[in-house]
NUKOLZA-638881 format. One record per residue (C-alpha): residue number from 1; x, y, z. Coordinates in steps of 0.5 Angstrom, whole numbers. Layout:
<atoms>
ATOM pos    xx    yy    zz
ATOM NUM     X     Y     Z
...
</atoms>
This chain:
<atoms>
ATOM pos    xx    yy    zz
ATOM   1   153   229   163
ATOM   2   155   236   162
ATOM   3   161   239   165
ATOM   4   162   245   170
ATOM   5   162   251   165
ATOM   6   157   248   160
ATOM   7   151   253   160
ATOM   8   144   252   156
ATOM   9   143   258   152
ATOM  10   140   260   146
ATOM  11   145   262   140
ATOM  12   143   268   136
ATOM  13   141   266   129
ATOM  14   148   266   125
ATOM  15   149   269   118
ATOM  16   152   265   113
ATOM  17   159   268   113
ATOM  18   165   264   114
ATOM  19   171   268   114
ATOM  20   176   268   119
ATOM  21   179   275   121
ATOM  22   181   278   115
ATOM  23   179   281   108
ATOM  24   182   274   105
ATOM  25   179   270   110
ATOM  26   177   263   109
ATOM  27   180   257   106
ATOM  28   179   251   101
ATOM  29   175   251    95
ATOM  30   169   256    95
ATOM  31   165   259    90
ATOM  32   166   266    87
ATOM  33   160   269    91
ATOM  34   162   266    97
ATOM  35   169   269    96
ATOM  36   166   276    95
ATOM  37   162   275   101
ATOM  38   168   274   105
ATOM  39   172   280   102
ATOM  40   166   284   104
ATOM  41   166   282   111
ATOM  42   173   282   112
ATOM  43   174   289   110
ATOM  44   168   291   114
ATOM  45   171   288   120
ATOM  46   177   292   119
ATOM  47   173   298   118
ATOM  48   169   297   124
ATOM  49   175   296   128
ATOM  50   178   302   126
ATOM  51   172   307   126
ATOM  52   166   303   129
ATOM  53   159   301   127
ATOM  54   156   308   126
ATOM  55   162   311   122
ATOM  56   163   306   117
ATOM  57   158   307   111
ATOM  58   156   302   106
ATOM  59   159   306   101
ATOM  60   166   305   105
ATOM  61   165   298   105
ATOM  62   164   298    98
ATOM  63   170   302    96
ATOM  64   174   298   100
ATOM  65   172   292    97
ATOM  66   172   294    90
ATOM  67   165   292    88
ATOM  68   159   295    86
ATOM  69   153   297    90
ATOM  70   149   291    87
ATOM  71   154   286    89
ATOM  72   154   288    96
ATOM  73   146   288    97
ATOM  74   146   281    93
ATOM  75   150   279    99
ATOM  76   147   283   105
ATOM  77   140   286   105
ATOM  78   142   292   110
ATOM  79   148   295   114
ATOM  80   145   291   120
ATOM  81   145   284   117
ATOM  82   153   286   115
ATOM  83   154   288   122
ATOM  84   151   281   125
ATOM  85   156   278   120
ATOM  86   162   282   123
ATOM  87   161   280   130
ATOM  88   161   273   128
ATOM  89   167   274   124
ATOM  90   171   277   130
ATOM  91   168   272   135
ATOM  92   171   266   130
ATOM  93   177   270   129
ATOM  94   179   271   137
ATOM  95   176   264   138
ATOM  96   181   261   133
ATOM  97   187   264   135
ATOM  98   186   262   143
ATOM  99   184   255   141
ATOM 100   191   255   137
ATOM 101   195   257   142
ATOM 102   192   253   147
ATOM 103   193   247   143
ATOM 104   200   248   144
ATOM 105   200   247   151
ATOM 106   200   241   155
ATOM 107   197   243   162
ATOM 108   191   246   163
ATOM 109   194   252   167
ATOM 110   199   253   161
ATOM 111   193   253   156
ATOM 112   189   258   161
ATOM 113   196   262   161
ATOM 114   196   262   153
ATOM 115   189   264   152
ATOM 116   190   270   156
ATOM 117   196   272   153
ATOM 118   193   271   146
ATOM 119   188   276   148
ATOM 120   193   281   150
ATOM 121   197   280   144
ATOM 122   191   281   139
ATOM 123   190   288   142
ATOM 124   197   290   142
ATOM 125   198   288   135
ATOM 126   194   295   134
ATOM 127   198   298   139
ATOM 128   193   298   144
ATOM 129   189   304   141
ATOM 130   183   300   138
ATOM 131   182   296   144
ATOM 132   177   290   143
ATOM 133   173   290   137
ATOM 134   167   286   141
ATOM 135   168   291   147
ATOM 136   168   297   142
ATOM 137   162   295   139
ATOM 138   158   293   145
ATOM 139   159   300   148
ATOM 140   157   303   142
ATOM 141   151   298   140
ATOM 142   148   294   146
ATOM 143   144   300   149
ATOM 144   141   302   142
ATOM 145   139   295   138
ATOM 146   137   288   142
ATOM 147   139   284   136
ATOM 148   146   287   136
ATOM 149   146   286   144
ATOM 150   144   279   143
ATOM 151   149   277   138
ATOM 152   155   281   142
ATOM 153   152   277   149
ATOM 154   153   270   145
ATOM 155   160   272   143
ATOM 156   162   274   150
ATOM 157   159   268   152
ATOM 158   163   264   147
ATOM 159   169   267   149
ATOM 160   168   265   157
ATOM 161   167   258   155
ATOM 162   174   257   152
ATOM 163   177   260   158
ATOM 164   173   256   162
ATOM 165   175   249   159
ATOM 166   182   249   162
ATOM 167   179   251   169
ATOM 168   174   245   168
ATOM 169   180   240   167
ATOM 170   183   243   173
ATOM 171   177   242   177
ATOM 172   176   235   174
ATOM 173   183   233   176
ATOM 174   183   235   183
ATOM 175   187   241   182
ATOM 176   181   246   184
ATOM 177   176   246   190
ATOM 178   170   242   189
ATOM 179   166   248   190
ATOM 180   170   252   185
ATOM 181   165   254   179
ATOM 182   169   255   172
ATOM 183   164   258   168
ATOM 184   163   264   173
ATOM 185   170   265   174
ATOM 186   171   265   166
ATOM 187   165   270   166
ATOM 188   169   274   171
ATOM 189   175   273   167
ATOM 190   172   276   161
ATOM 191   169   282   164
ATOM 192   176   283   168
ATOM 193   180   283   162
ATOM 194   175   287   157
ATOM 195   176   292   163
ATOM 196   183   292   162
ATOM 197   183   292   155
ATOM 198   179   299   155
ATOM 199   184   302   160
ATOM 200   190   300   156
ATOM 201   186   303   150
ATOM 202   185   310   154
ATOM 203   192   310   156
ATOM 204   195   307   150
ATOM 205   199   302   155
ATOM 206   199   295   155
ATOM 207   200   295   163
ATOM 208   193   295   165
ATOM 209   190   289   161
ATOM 210   197   285   163
ATOM 211   195   287   171
ATOM 212   188   284   170
ATOM 213   191   277   167
ATOM 214   196   277   172
ATOM 215   191   277   178
ATOM 216   187   272   175
ATOM 217   192   267   174
ATOM 218   195   268   181
ATOM 219   188   267   184
ATOM 220   188   260   180
ATOM 221   195   259   182
ATOM 222   193   260   189
ATOM 223   187   256   189
ATOM 224   191   250   185
ATOM 225   197   250   190
ATOM 226   192   250   196
ATOM 227   190   243   194
ATOM 228   197   241   194
</atoms>
């Protein structure tokens, strides 16, 4: 039986990239070719986070990686294919960081708090001036290319499902109303926090995204306390 928050969805076809979130992403015994691919995606992720997709050229990535053009095109047929891998890479990096901090917390509510705090921490590591790479790419590309739009929709859905997990646990333990919809609330939470991140990017101030997170948590806490 599927829990509240689960949704049947068709995930966009993934590329073969397996990096984390840096030029040296990945671990374990991997081939030289795979290491090169990881390095390409890692550097491209950092460049697109800083400059955006359109302003990041293949030549920029090649120079950052210190590889030949032939090596780049051995791994990626086009800049578009690299863009898909960057979105997957960024989504996996964010997901891994959220799950890591959530694992360290005991109660479902504390896991939710940890996840929202980690989202803010990721943005603050860039002094709030770069926002969220997924949000940035969504604003830049969603209206231009269906492939990117679908890949980004998958990334945000994946993020919402992580946020929904502690809410599902709270509902199952009777700490949230029976008519509470974890999936809908998690989707709303992602939308709200992404909006807060955008405002923090504009103002260079973390307060807007902090307020969004605080309001979301206060709503969940009020619903939970109402059950007590």
